[in-house]
C-alpha positions in Angstrom: 66.2 -86.8 54.1 63.4 -89.3 53.3 63.6 -91.2 50.0 60.6 -92.4 48.0 60.4 -95.7 46.2 61.8 -95.2 42.7 64.0 -92.2 43.6 67.3 -92.4 41.7 70.5 -92.1 43.8 74.2 -92.2 43.3 76.7 -94.1 45.5 80.5 -93.4 45.3 81.3 -97.1 45.0 78.2 -98.8 43.4 77.2 -96.0 41.0 73.5 -95.1 40.3 70.5 -97.1 41.4 66.8 -96.9 42.4 65.4 -96.8 45.9 63.4 -99.8 47.1 62.9 -99.1 50.8 63.9 -96.2 53.1 64.7 -97.7 56.5 65.7 -94.6 58.2 69.5 -94.8 58.8 70.0 -97.0 55.7 68.3 -97.2 52.3 67.8 -100.5 50.3 68.8 -99.8 46.7 68.6 -101.7 43.5 71.9 -101.3 41.5 72.9 -102.9 38.2 74.9 -105.6 40.0 72.3 -106.3 42.7 70.6 -105.0 45.9 72.6 -103.2 48.6 71.7 -101.6 51.9 73.6 -98.2 52.0 74.0 -95.6 54.7 72.2 -92.3 53.9 75.4 -90.4 54.5 77.1 -92.2 51.6 74.4 -91.5 48.9 72.9 -88.5 47.2 69.8 -88.1 45.1 69.9 -87.8 41.3 67.1 -85.4 40.3 65.3 -85.6 36.9 65.2 -82.6 34.7 61.6 -82.0 35.7 62.5 -82.2 39.5 65.4 -79.8 39.0 63.3 -77.3 37.2 60.6 -77.4 39.8 63.1 -76.8 42.6 65.0 -74.1 40.7 68.3 -75.9 41.3 71.2 -74.7 39.2 73.9 -77.0 37.8 77.0 -76.6 35.7 76.1 -76.3 32.0 77.9 -79.4 30.7 76.1 -82.0 32.9 72.8 -80.3 32.0 73.5 -80.6 28.3 74.6 -84.2 28.5 71.6 -85.3 30.5 69.3 -83.3 28.1 70.9 -85.0 25.1 70.6 -88.4 26.7 66.9 -87.9 27.4 66.3 -86.7 23.8 68.1 -89.7 22.3 66.4 -92.2 24.6 62.9 -90.7 23.7 63.7 -90.7 20.0 64.9 -94.3 20.1 61.8 -95.5 22.0 59.4 -93.8 19.6 61.0 -94.5 16.3 63.5 -97.3 17.0 66.1 -95.3 15.1 69.0 -97.2 16.6 67.4 -100.6 17.2 69.6 -102.1 14.4 72.6 -102.0 16.8 72.8 -105.0 19.1 74.6 -103.1 21.8 73.8 -100.7 24.5 74.5 -97.4 22.9 75.9 -94.3 24.7 75.2 -90.6 24.0 78.8 -89.8 23.0 78.8 -92.6 20.4 75.6 -91.3 18.9 77.0 -87.8 18.9 80.1 -88.9 17.0 77.9 -90.6 14.5 75.7 -87.5 14.0 78.8 -85.2 13.7 80.5 -87.4 11.1 77.4 -87.9 9.0 76.5 -84.2 8.8 78.4 -83.9 5.5 79.6 -86.3 2.7 82.4 -86.8 1.9 84.1 -86.4 5.3 87.6 -86.4 6.8 87.7 -86.9 10.6 90.2 -87.8 13.2 88.2 -89.4 16.1 90.4 -89.2 19.2 88.2 -90.6 22.0 89.8 -91.8 25.1 90.7 -95.5 25.1 87.7 -97.7 26.1 84.9 -95.5 24.7 83.9 -97.9 21.9 85.5 -96.9 18.6 84.2 -100.1 16.9 80.7 -99.2 17.9 81.2 -95.6 16.6 82.5 -97.1 13.3 79.5 -99.4 13.0 77.0 -96.5 13.7 78.7 -94.5 11.0 78.9 -97.4 8.5 75.4 -98.8 8.9 73.4 -95.8 7.5 76.0 -95.2 4.8 75.9 -98.8 3.6 72.1 -99.2 4.0 71.5 -96.0 1.9 74.1 -97.1 -0.6 76.1 -94.0 -0.1 79.2 -96.2 0.3 79.9 -99.6 -1.1 83.6 -100.1 -1.0 85.1 -99.8 2.5 88.7 -100.5 3.6 89.5 -100.8 7.3 93.2 -100.8 8.3 94.2 -101.8 11.8 97.0 -103.5 13.7 97.3 -107.3 12.9 96.1 -108.3 16.4 92.8 -106.4 15.9 91.7 -107.7 12.4 89.6 -110.6 13.7 88.1 -108.4 16.4 87.0 -105.8 13.9 85.4 -108.5 11.6 83.7 -110.2 14.5 82.3 -107.1 16.2 81.0 -105.5 13.0 79.2 -108.7 12.2 77.8 -109.5 15.7 76.8 -105.9 16.5 75.7 -104.5 13.2 75.4 -107.4 10.8 78.1 -105.9 8.6 80.1 -108.6 7.0 83.6 -107.6 6.2 86.3 -109.9 4.7 89.7 -110.3 6.5 92.6 -109.7 4.1 95.1 -112.6 3.7 98.2 -112.6 1.6 97.3 -116.0 0.2 94.1 -114.7 -1.2 95.8 -111.7 -2.9 97.6 -112.8 -6.0 98.1 -111.4 -9.5 95.4 -113.7 -10.8 92.9 -113.7 -7.9 91.6 -110.1 -8.3 91.1 -109.8 -4.6 90.7 -106.1 -4.4 88.2 -106.1 -7.3 86.0 -108.9 -5.9 85.9 -107.7 -2.2 84.2 -104.4 -1.4 84.4 -104.5 2.4 87.8 -105.5 3.7 89.6 -105.4 7.1 93.4 -105.6 6.6 96.5 -105.5 8.8 98.6 -102.4 8.6 101.7 -104.5 9.3 100.9 -106.8 6.4 99.9 -104.3 3.8 102.8 -101.9 4.4 105.1 -104.5 2.8 104.9 -104.3 -1.0 105.0 -108.0 -1.4 105.0 -109.3 -5.0 103.3 -106.2 -6.4 100.7 -105.9 -3.7 100.7 -102.1 -3.7 100.3 -101.9 -7.4 97.2 -104.2 -7.2 95.7 -102.0 -4.5 96.3 -98.8 -6.6 94.9 -100.4 -9.8 91.7 -101.6 -8.0 88.5 -99.5 -8.0 88.4 -96.5 -5.7 87.4 -96.8 -2.0 84.4 -94.9 -0.8 85.6 -94.9 2.8 89.0 -95.6 4.5 89.0 -96.3 8.2 92.4 -96.5 10.0 92.4 -97.8 13.6 95.3 -96.9 15.9 96.2 -94.2 13.4 99.2 -93.0 15.5 101.1 -95.8 13.7 101.0 -93.5 10.7 104.0 -91.6 12.1 106.5 -89.1 10.8 109.7 -88.1 12.5 111.6 -85.0 11.5 114.9 -86.8 11.5 113.9 -90.4 10.7 111.2 -89.7 8.1 107.9 -91.5 7.8 106.9 -95.0 8.7 106.0 -97.6 6.1 102.4 -97.5 7.3 102.3 -93.7 6.7 103.8 -94.1 3.3 101.2 -96.7 2.4 98.2 -94.5 3.2 99.9 -91.5 1.6 100.4 -93.5 -1.5 96.7 -94.5 -1.7 95.7 -90.9 -0.9 98.0 -89.4 -3.5 96.6 -91.7 -6.1 93.1 -90.2 -5.3 91.7 -93.6 -4.5 89.8 -92.5 -1.3 86.7 -90.4 -1.1 86.3 -90.2 2.7 88.6 -91.0 5.6 88.3 -91.7 9.4 91.3 -92.0 11.6 90.8 -93.5 15.1 93.4 -93.0 17.8 93.4 -92.5 21.5 96.8 -90.7 21.4 96.7 -88.3 18.5 99.4 -86.0 19.9 102.3 -87.7 21.5 104.4 -84.7 22.4 105.7 -83.8 18.9 103.8 -81.1 16.9 105.5 -82.2 13.7 104.3 -85.7 13.8 100.8 -84.6 14.8 100.6 -82.1 11.9 101.8 -84.8 9.5 98.9 -87.0 10.5 96.5 -84.1 10.0 98.0 -83.2 6.7 97.5 -86.8 5.6 93.9 -86.4 6.5 93.3 -82.8 5.2 96.2 -81.7 3.0 94.1 -78.7 1.9 94.3 -77.2 5.5 97.5 -78.5 7.1 100.0 -77.5 4.4 103.2 -76.5 6.2 104.4 -78.9 8.9 107.0 -76.4 10.1 104.5 -73.8 11.2 103.6 -73.5 14.9 100.6 -75.6 15.9 98.9 -72.5 17.3 98.3 -71.3 13.7 96.0 -74.3 13.1 94.0 -74.2 16.4 90.8 -72.8 14.8 90.9 -75.6 12.2 91.2 -78.5 14.7 87.5 -78.3 15.5 86.6 -79.1 11.9 89.0 -82.1 11.8 89.1 -83.7 15.3 86.4 -85.2 17.4 87.4 -86.1 21.0 85.4 -87.4 23.9 86.9 -87.6 27.4 86.0 -90.3 29.9 85.1 -87.8 32.6 82.3 -86.4 30.5 80.8 -89.7 29.2 77.3 -90.6 30.5 74.7 -93.4 30.0 71.3 -92.7 28.4 70.0 -91.5 31.7 72.7 -88.8 31.9 74.6 -90.5 34.7 78.4 -90.3 34.5 80.0 -93.6 33.7 83.5 -92.9 35.0 84.4 -91.5 38.4 87.4 -89.6 36.9 91.0 -90.0 37.7 92.6 -88.7 40.9 96.3 -88.2 40.4 98.6 -88.1 43.5 102.3 -87.4 43.6 104.1 -89.6 46.0 107.5 -88.6 47.3 110.1 -91.1 48.5 113.9 -90.9 49.2 116.6 -93.2 48.2 118.5 -95.2 50.7 122.3 -94.4 50.9 123.1 -97.5 48.7 120.5 -96.5 46.1 121.8 -92.9 46.1 125.3 -94.0 45.4 124.2 -96.4 42.6 122.0 -93.8 40.8 124.8 -91.1 41.1 127.3 -93.5 39.6 124.8 -94.5 36.9 124.2 -90.9 36.1 127.9 -90.3 35.7 128.1 -93.4 33.5 125.3 -92.2 31.2 126.7 -88.6 30.9 130.2 -90.0 30.1 128.6 -92.2 27.4 126.8 -89.2 25.9 130.0 -87.2 25.7 131.7 -90.2 24.0 128.7 -90.5 21.6 129.1 -86.9 20.5 132.7 -87.7 19.3 131.5 -90.5 17.0 130.1 -90.3 13.5 126.4 -90.0 12.9 125.3 -93.6 12.9 127.5 -94.9 15.7 126.8 -91.8 17.8 123.1 -92.3 17.4 123.4 -96.0 18.3 125.2 -95.3 21.5 122.7 -92.6 22.4 119.8 -95.1 21.9 121.5 -97.6 24.3 122.0 -95.0 26.9 118.3 -93.9 26.6 117.3 -97.5 27.1 119.4 -97.7 30.3 117.8 -94.5 31.6 114.3 -95.9 31.1 115.3 -99.2 32.8 116.8 -97.3 35.8 113.6 -95.2 36.2 111.6 -98.4 36.7 113.8 -100.1 39.3 117.3 -101.2 40.1 116.2 -104.8 39.5 115.2 -103.8 35.9 118.6 -102.4 35.0 120.7 -104.8 37.0 120.1 -107.7 34.5 120.9 -105.5 31.5 124.1 -104.3 33.1 125.1 -107.9 33.8 124.3 -109.0 30.3 126.3 -106.2 28.7 129.2 -106.9 31.0 129.1 -110.6 30.1 129.0 -109.7 26.5 132.0 -107.5 26.7 133.9 -110.1 28.6 132.9 -112.7 26.1 134.1 -110.5 23.2 137.4 -109.9 25.0 137.9 -113.6 25.5 137.0 -114.2 21.8 139.6 -111.6 20.7 142.3 -113.0 22.9 141.6 -116.5 21.5 141.7 -115.3 18.0 145.0 -113.3 18.6 146.6 -116.4 20.2 145.5 -118.6 17.3 146.8 -115.9 14.8 150.1 -115.7 16.6 150.6 -119.5 16.5 149.5 -119.7 12.9 151.9 -116.9 11.9 154.7 -118.4 13.8 154.1 -121.8 12.1 153.9 -120.2 8.6 157.2 -118.2 9.1 159.0 -121.3 10.5 157.9 -123.9 7.9 156.2 -122.5 4.8 155.1 -119.6 2.8 151.7 -120.4 1.4 149.1 -118.0 -0.1 146.3 -119.9 1.5 147.7 -119.4 5.0 148.3 -115.7 4.3 144.7 -115.3 3.4 143.7 -117.0 6.6 145.8 -114.6 8.5 144.1 -111.7 6.8 140.7 -113.1 7.7 141.7 -113.4 11.3 142.8 -109.8 11.3 139.4 -108.8 9.9 137.5 -110.8 12.5 139.6 -109.3 15.3 139.0 -105.8 13.9 135.2 -106.4 13.6 134.8 -107.6 17.1 137.0 -104.8 18.5 135.0 -102.2 16.7 131.6 -103.4 17.9 129.5 -100.7 19.7 131.2 -99.2 22.8 129.5 -96.8 25.1 132.7 -95.2 26.3 136.4 -95.9 27.1 137.1 -98.4 29.9 133.4 -99.4 29.8 134.1 -102.8 31.4 135.5 -101.4 34.6 132.6 -99.0 34.9 130.0 -101.8 34.4 131.7 -103.9 37.0 131.4 -101.1 39.5 127.7 -100.6 38.7 126.9 -104.3 38.9 128.7 -104.4 42.3 126.7 -101.4 43.6 123.4 -102.8 42.3 124.1 -106.1 44.1 124.5 -104.2 47.4 120.8 -103.1 47.1 118.7 -105.8 48.7 115.5 -103.8 49.1 114.2 -100.9 47.0 112.7 -97.8 48.6 110.0 -97.4 46.0 108.7 -100.9 46.6 108.6 -100.3 50.3 106.7 -97.0 49.7 104.2 -98.9 47.5 103.6 -101.4 50.3 103.0 -98.6 52.8 100.5 -97.0 50.5 98.6 -100.3 50.1 98.5 -100.6 53.9 97.4 -97.0 54.6 95.2 -96.1 51.6 93.9 -99.4 50.1 93.7 -101.9 53.0 90.6 -103.8 51.6 90.8 -102.9 47.9 92.0 -104.9 44.9 94.8 -103.0 43.2 96.0 -103.1 39.6 99.7 -102.3 39.0 101.2 -101.5 35.6 105.0 -102.0 35.1 106.9 -101.4 31.9 109.5 -104.1 32.6 109.0 -107.7 33.7 111.9 -107.4 36.2 110.1 -104.7 38.1 106.9 -106.8 37.9 108.7 -109.7 39.4 110.2 -107.6 42.1 106.9 -106.2 43.1 105.2 -109.6 43.0 108.0 -110.9 45.3 107.4 -108.2 47.8 103.6 -108.6 47.8 103.8 -112.4 48.2 106.2 -112.0 51.1 103.8 -109.6 52.8 100.4 -110.9 52.0 100.9 -114.5 51.1 101.0 -116.8 48.1 97.4 -116.2 46.9 97.5 -112.4 46.8 98.9 -112.0 43.3 98.1 -112.8 39.7 100.0 -111.4 36.8 99.9 -110.9 33.1 102.8 -110.3 30.7 103.6 -111.2 27.1 105.0 -114.7 27.5 103.5 -115.4 31.0 106.9 -115.9 32.6 108.2 -114.7 35.9 111.5 -112.9 35.3 114.6 -114.4 36.8 116.1 -111.1 37.7 114.9 -111.3 41.3 114.5 -114.2 43.7 110.8 -115.0 43.9 109.1 -118.0 45.5 106.4 -119.0 43.0 103.3 -120.4 44.8 102.5 -124.0 44.1 99.4 -123.1 42.1 101.5 -121.0 39.7 103.6 -124.0 38.8 102.6 -125.6 35.5 100.8 -122.4 34.4 103.8 -120.1 34.5 107.5 -120.8 33.9 110.4 -119.3 35.7 113.5 -118.8 33.6 117.0 -119.4 34.9 
């Protein structure tokens, strides 16, 4: 096939670009990142709508609609500068969300776009016409504490919308903060605490035209545990009829529990989702009027080109070594025994034991290294408590003997009673089962016999076979597993092959890892 100058093509690695020169076997192409010479076998042409119609080529409906919508939006924007107020490169799905939300006023929407699709931009596109037309004046945005400054900065830099970040110091009984600030971004974690009458001041302030809640899955309700403080805060404002319109943003609206999902929807639309105990299927027809969701695999740019290649999921099978098999079988027996013991306890203690066992299961599913440290810490704790009890009993015995031999004093009798209480308290601390110490000793011994983990070796094999020249991003839930994988990668590929990120930027001490010289000073290793 011969390409003409200006033809649009798509490459599996570089994305879309324009043809500069057709050299026969290769084609010189201008991509966003620069110019590349690509083999013809690796590229394919992207036809315009006009070219497709002329050639009578049929395509699946969804890409056709997306590209047609993109062309319409692009043409409208060029002609009338409808969206020129925004200082960002807009995408069709963001404009579609804006149009959908603004169809009616007031509105109540749950926007559940995939993570990374620009919820702040969508919020700005919705807010700008409402504020400019004076449909809304008072807007309250609630988000996690770590995102407050980000919301304030992005709304100002992208849309010239100037919101005030809420601070506890500015909100006092005399300051009238909620009366004097019409557009506020506040932390969910801060406002949920009714500090010095904060909630009463919110409820007595003028009504809000629009409430936006980011990461709305924090407004959670559990059938057994009840609702979170953040849920109760929003419910309190909603019940007081202080809100005219609401938008919830979350990338994870349904996290496996219908009851929690329906509770969130009821908070949004109590007129529709009235009974949380009804099956979710009853409300399926109503979801389209409440939820807007865009998936990454369908998102395009304004030329109709897909922005994401999609996710390919592959199941990888591996088998435990004999040492790992014995360890996991013993751990399984330990957890099952603990669950049986938990069922014999009262509600609170049984629930506490079950939570500890669930945590152990999660650790074990990550790596032996991840659970080994926890098992050792628990074993050391039990031994420490046993030693503490023995010391207290020995001291009590000597004190009692001295009292009986020499004196009868009420003060000493009280001291003996206090010692009994201390011994009882330490003895009654949470136990996972009978003879737990012996079982933990066995598990720690078995874990120490595992010097290499099969799953780590399987990962190294996959890297060698499937990604020999690629940069690879790993996610681990626990730092011990992260350190274990880093250790294996450094041993195989050298000191400069790995960088890492975690909460405190420390390498976990659960595995032996040789930190490269350039890591020292930047990262700390704990011992």
